[in-house]
Backbone as ProteinMPNN parsed JSONL, in Angstrom:
{"seq_chain_A": "GIAATDTLAFGIAGQYFFDFYQNATDNSLGVDGYQIEGNVAWTPVENFTVLTGVAYRDLTDDVSLVGGGSDNLDGSLEGFVRFTREF", "coords_chain_A": {"N_chain_A": [[0.715, -0.962, -0.077], [0.26, 2.535, -0.373], [0.805, 5.315, 1.343], [-0.797, 7.684, 1.707], [-1.132, 10.358, 2.998], [-0.978, 10.865, 6.669], [-2.617, 10.214, 7.999], [-4.19, 8.509, 5.946], [-4.279, 5.704, 3.42], [-3.546, 3.008, 0.849], [-4.584, 0.723, -1.666], [-3.799, -1.133, -4.031], [-4.213, -3.232, -6.034], [-3.827, -6.628, -8.91], [-5.075, -9.819, -10.194], [-3.802, -12.645, -12.42], [-5.303, -14.95, -13.852], [-4.902, -17.852, -15.197], [-6.015, -20.623, -17.863], [-9.11, -22.232, -16.41], [-8.957, -25.817, -14.633], [-11.276, -28.368, -14.868], [-12.376, -29.363, -12.145], [-10.985, -32.054, -10.212], [-10.046, -33.469, -12.705], [-7.536, -33.809, -15.491], [-8.651, -32.208, -17.31], [-8.486, -29.786, -19.529], [-10.276, -26.111, -19.611], [-9.72, -23.77, -20.871], [-10.237, -21.38, -20.289], [-9.959, -18.051, -18.547], [-9.528, -16.11, -15.629], [-9.983, -12.913, -14.331], [-8.599, -10.988, -11.218], [-9.521, -8.292, -10.197], [-8.486, -5.567, -7.09], [-8.803, -2.744, -4.633], [-8.266, -0.833, -1.925], [-8.705, 1.124, 0.659], [-7.625, 2.792, 3.843], [-7.976, 4.547, 6.412], [-7.233, 6.187, 8.925], [-8.496, 7.568, 11.403], [-8.451, 8.821, 13.767], [-6.03, 8.33, 16.199], [-5.224, 4.598, 17.423], [-7.101, 3.766, 15.775], [-9.053, 2.677, 12.713], [-10.396, 2.553, 9.687], [-11.4, 0.714, 7.83], [-11.438, -0.245, 4.336], [-12.94, -1.274, 1.389], [-12.889, -3.193, -2.415], [-13.562, -6.349, -5.244], [-13.226, -6.86, -8.164], [-14.478, -9.823, -9.95], [-13.952, -12.041, -12.918], [-14.547, -13.598, -15.671], [-12.613, -14.362, -18.685], [-13.8, -15.488, -21.369], [-16.353, -16.846, -22.637], [-17.803, -19.214, -20.939], [-18.995, -22.176, -18.959], [-18.001, -23.667, -15.754], [-18.919, -25.814, -15.338], [-19.851, -28.018, -17.003], [-19.105, -27.323, -18.977], [-19.614, -25.443, -22.879], [-21.852, -22.459, -24.125], [-22.639, -19.784, -21.431], [-22.962, -17.2, -20.444], [-21.882, -15.758, -18.568], [-21.599, -13.184, -16.017], [-18.92, -10.261, -14.708], [-18.532, -10.601, -11.042], [-19.082, -8.566, -8.35], [-17.558, -7.399, -5.257], [-17.345, -6.323, -1.781], [-16.679, -4.971, 1.556], [-16.481, -3.24, 4.715], [-14.173, -2.763, 7.497], [-13.658, -2.223, 10.764], [-11.636, -1.08, 13.208], [-10.238, -1.384, 16.37], [-7.705, -0.613, 18.327], [-5.885, -1.533, 21.76]], "CA_chain_A": [[0.007, -0.081, -0.002], [0.968, 3.92, -0.502], [0.276, 6.015, 2.95], [-0.78, 9.289, 0.23], [-1.034, 11.36, 3.953], [-0.681, 10.42, 7.89], [-4.09, 9.134, 8.375], [-4.982, 8.079, 4.548], [-3.383, 4.713, 3.063], [-4.478, 3.244, -0.207], [-3.646, -0.073, -1.62], [-4.223, -1.685, -5.535], [-3.902, -5.059, -6.594], [-4.556, -7.064, -9.785], [-4.374, -11.112, -10.676], [-4.611, -12.958, -13.559], [-5.579, -16.596, -13.765], [-4.46, -18.888, -16.341], [-6.526, -22.08, -17.616], [-9.01, -23.026, -15.493], [-8.895, -27.409, -14.806], [-11.602, -29.001, -14.388], [-12.084, -30.165, -10.75], [-10.526, -33.295, -9.838], [-9.09, -33.585, -13.556], [-6.636, -32.79, -15.95], [-9.508, -31.799, -18.176], [-8.712, -27.984, -19.476], [-11.802, -25.986, -19.982], [-9.94, -23.01, -22.069], [-10.414, -19.873, -19.918], [-8.844, -17.721, -17.903], [-10.098, -15.215, -15.433], [-8.871, -12.212, -13.372], [-9.486, -10.238, -10.342], [-8.39, -6.041, -8.847], [-8.93, -5.632, -5.983], [-8.551, -1.909, -4.133], [-8.696, -0.584, -0.621], [-8.374, 1.867, 2.135], [-7.421, 3.248, 4.975], [-8.237, 5.935, 7.321], [-6.557, 6.474, 10.771], [-8.906, 9.454, 12.138], [-8.016, 9.185, 15.38], [-5.293, 7.093, 16.777], [-5.487, 3.363, 17.223], [-8.929, 3.079, 15.631], [-8.85, 2.467, 11.609], [-11.379, 2.196, 8.715], [-10.257, -0.237, 6.48], [-12.903, -0.292, 3.295], [-12.158, -2.369, -0.021], [-13.423, -3.505, -3.044], [-12.444, -6.455, -5.6], [-14.345, -7.237, -9.14], [-13.188, -10.79, -10.399], [-14.353, -12.014, -14.281], [-13.797, -14.774, -16.747], [-12.319, -13.761, -19.779], [-14.608, -16.262, -21.83], [-18.33, -17.133, -21.711], [-17.703, -21.329, -21.089], [-19.396, -22.705, -18.139], [-16.662, -24.014, -15.278], [-19.025, -26.969, -14.737], [-20.428, -28.269, -18.094], [-18.939, -26.264, -21.041], [-20.875, -24.29, -23.15], [-22.369, -20.672, -23.433], [-23.686, -19.71, -20.225], [-23.18, -15.884, -20.309], [-21.275, -15.228, -17.243], [-20.885, -12.147, -16.378], [-18.165, -10.425, -13.216], [-19.227, -10.483, -9.4], [-18.624, -7.488, -7.702], [-18.147, -7.294, -3.628], [-16.614, -5.608, -1.04], [-16.707, -4.434, 2.785], [-15.945, -1.701, 5.747], [-13.9, -3.268, 8.456], [-14.104, -0.834, 11.938], [-10.586, -1.569, 14.268], [-9.754, 0.154, 17.284], [-6.577, -1.134, 19.104], [-6.119, -1.29, 23.006]], "C_chain_A": [[0.968, 1.074, 0.091], [-0.19, 4.131, 0.627], [0.538, 7.404, 1.974], [-0.847, 10.144, 1.732], [-0.775, 10.417, 5.791], [-1.653, 9.6, 7.936], [-5.061, 8.187, 6.954], [-3.938, 6.828, 3.994], [-4.262, 4.42, 1.662], [-3.257, 1.911, -0.716], [-4.86, -0.738, -3.474], [-3.501, -2.971, -5.532], [-4.897, -5.958, -7.424], [-3.835, -9.064, -9.677], [-4.663, -11.546, -11.764], [-4.582, -14.887, -13.611], [-5.759, -17.458, -15.087], [-5.171, -20.09, -17.053], [-6.89, -23.1, -16.841], [-8.737, -25.109, -15.767], [-10.648, -27.518, -14.395], [-11.354, -29.574, -13.056], [-12.103, -32.245, -10.914], [-10.017, -34.322, -11.332], [-8.429, -33.118, -14.297], [-7.318, -32.653, -17.828], [-9.358, -30.198, -18.056], [-10.136, -27.624, -19.886], [-11.549, -24.261, -20.856], [-10.67, -21.932, -20.953], [-9.676, -19.661, -18.36], [-9.662, -16.991, -17.464], [-9.002, -14.115, -14.959], [-9.342, -11.685, -12.295], [-8.881, -8.807, -10.16], [-9.573, -5.904, -8.319], [-8.382, -3.999, -5.88], [-9.077, -1.697, -2.856], [-7.607, 0.75, -0.283], [-8.634, 2.607, 2.348], [-7.275, 3.927, 5.685], [-8.348, 5.522, 8.377], [-7.513, 7.571, 11.187], [-8.404, 9.648, 12.751], [-6.76, 7.884, 15.659], [-5.527, 6.024, 17.292], [-6.783, 3.077, 17.153], [-9.277, 3.654, 14.129], [-10.091, 1.921, 10.732], [-10.75, 1.175, 7.692], [-12.1, -0.147, 5.525], [-11.823, -1.286, 1.665], [-12.87, -2.882, -1.291], [-12.722, -4.502, -4.434], [-13.566, -6.703, -6.4], [-13.129, -8.539, -9.887], [-14.236, -11.495, -12.168], [-13.698, -13.223, -15.192], [-13.603, -14.073, -18.186], [-12.932, -14.344, -20.8], [-15.759, -16.693, -21.082], [-18.302, -18.461, -21.67], [-17.63, -21.291, -19.434], [-17.496, -23.427, -17.405], [-17.431, -25.032, -14.667], [-19.469, -28.181, -15.577], [-20.154, -28.018, -19.016], [-20.751, -25.604, -21.323], [-21.104, -23.214, -22.494], [-23.058, -20.694, -22.286], [-23.403, -18.003, -19.812], [-22.714, -15.193, -18.92], [-21.066, -14.115, -17.073], [-20.46, -11.707, -14.727], [-18.892, -10.733, -12.464], [-17.976, -9.065, -8.71], [-18.713, -7.39, -6.433], [-17.291, -6.173, -3.065], [-16.976, -5.358, 0.452], [-15.851, -3.349, 3.42], [-15.656, -2.98, 6.874], [-13.992, -1.733, 9.554], [-12.829, -1.952, 12.993], [-9.916, -1.07, 14.981], [-8.866, -0.546, 18.461], [-6.887, -0.729, 20.601], [-5.136, -1.083, 23.414]], "O_chain_A": [[2.133, 0.943, 0.465], [-1.297, 3.639, 0.848], [1.583, 7.958, 1.633], [-0.272, 11.167, 1.361], [-0.354, 9.261, 5.776], [-1.549, 8.374, 7.916], [-6.102, 7.53, 6.981], [-2.738, 7.041, 4.17], [-5.229, 5.081, 1.284], [-2.045, 1.814, -0.522], [-6.053, -0.71, -3.773], [-2.459, -3.438, -5.073], [-6.082, -6.175, -7.171], [-2.736, -9.477, -9.304], [-5.655, -11.091, -12.333], [-3.7, -15.704, -13.346], [-6.77, -17.573, -15.78], [-4.569, -21.026, -16.527], [-6.293, -24.115, -16.483], [-8.414, -25.599, -16.849], [-11.142, -26.693, -13.627], [-10.317, -30.187, -12.798], [-12.788, -33.145, -11.401], [-9.702, -35.509, -11.248], [-8.364, -31.893, -14.196], [-6.827, -32.856, -18.938], [-9.761, -29.468, -17.151], [-10.98, -28.397, -20.34], [-12.473, -23.597, -21.328], [-11.898, -21.874, -21.027], [-9.174, -20.399, -17.512], [-10.642, -16.764, -18.174], [-7.776, -14.172, -15.048], [-10.563, -11.787, -12.169], [-7.692, -8.533, -9.996], [-10.772, -5.98, -8.583], [-7.608, -3.666, -6.778], [-10.151, -2.202, -2.532], [-6.503, 1.154, -0.647], [-9.455, 3.35, 1.809], [-6.075, 4.163, 5.819], [-9.177, 4.75, 8.858], [-6.956, 8.666, 11.269], [-7.673, 10.637, 12.703], [-6.815, 6.719, 15.264], [-6.456, 6.288, 18.055], [-7.498, 2.459, 17.941], [-9.704, 4.805, 14.035], [-10.704, 0.916, 11.095], [-9.73, 1.123, 7.006], [-13.27, -0.047, 5.893], [-10.703, -1.634, 1.291], [-14.015, -3.034, -0.864], [-11.685, -4.064, -4.932], [-14.692, -6.803, -5.911], [-11.937, -8.511, -10.193], [-15.407, -11.115, -12.2], [-12.521, -13.573, -15.27], [-14.442, -13.315, -18.673], [-12.662, -13.585, -21.73], [-16.105, -16.856, -19.912], [-18.934, -18.967, -22.597], [-16.776, -20.744, -18.737], [-16.423, -23.602, -17.982], [-17.025, -25.407, -13.567], [-19.498, -29.287, -15.037], [-20.766, -28.351, -20.031], [-21.863, -25.42, -20.828], [-20.922, -22.841, -21.336], [-23.977, -21.486, -22.077], [-23.751, -17.694, -18.672], [-23.233, -14.208, -18.395], [-20.285, -13.632, -17.892], [-21.002, -12.191, -13.733], [-19.983, -11.177, -12.821], [-16.769, -8.826, -8.669], [-19.875, -7.268, -6.046], [-16.685, -5.318, -3.711], [-18.139, -5.758, 0.502], [-14.89, -2.745, 2.942], [-16.45, -3.883, 7.14], [-14.287, -0.584, 9.224], [-13.011, -3.108, 13.374], [-8.999, -0.33, 14.623], [-9.431, -0.989, 19.461], [-7.766, 0.084, 20.89], [-5.008, -0.808, 24.608]]}, "name": "protein", "num_of_chains": 1, "seq": "GIAATDTLAFGIAGQYFFDFYQNATDNSLGVDGYQIEGNVAWTPVENFTVLTGVAYRDLTDDVSLVGGGSDNLDGSLEGFVRFTREF"}
């Protein structure tokens, strides 16, 4: 992460997944995927931090991971907010 100020920091990360395989087999599905993540940590007062994060993931092909064939998968977006108080 990068500290923008004394009370604010942020980070970004990405992953690329090459060639998913069918569970418990050596069968390549020919599908790749990726994920992009970002977070912001804000410390408004000493020993208290608010952390927020968001992640987006998607497949690069329109193939079902279960049985093959087209299934028009859309990407998924998720996020969180965490409050941390240190004593």
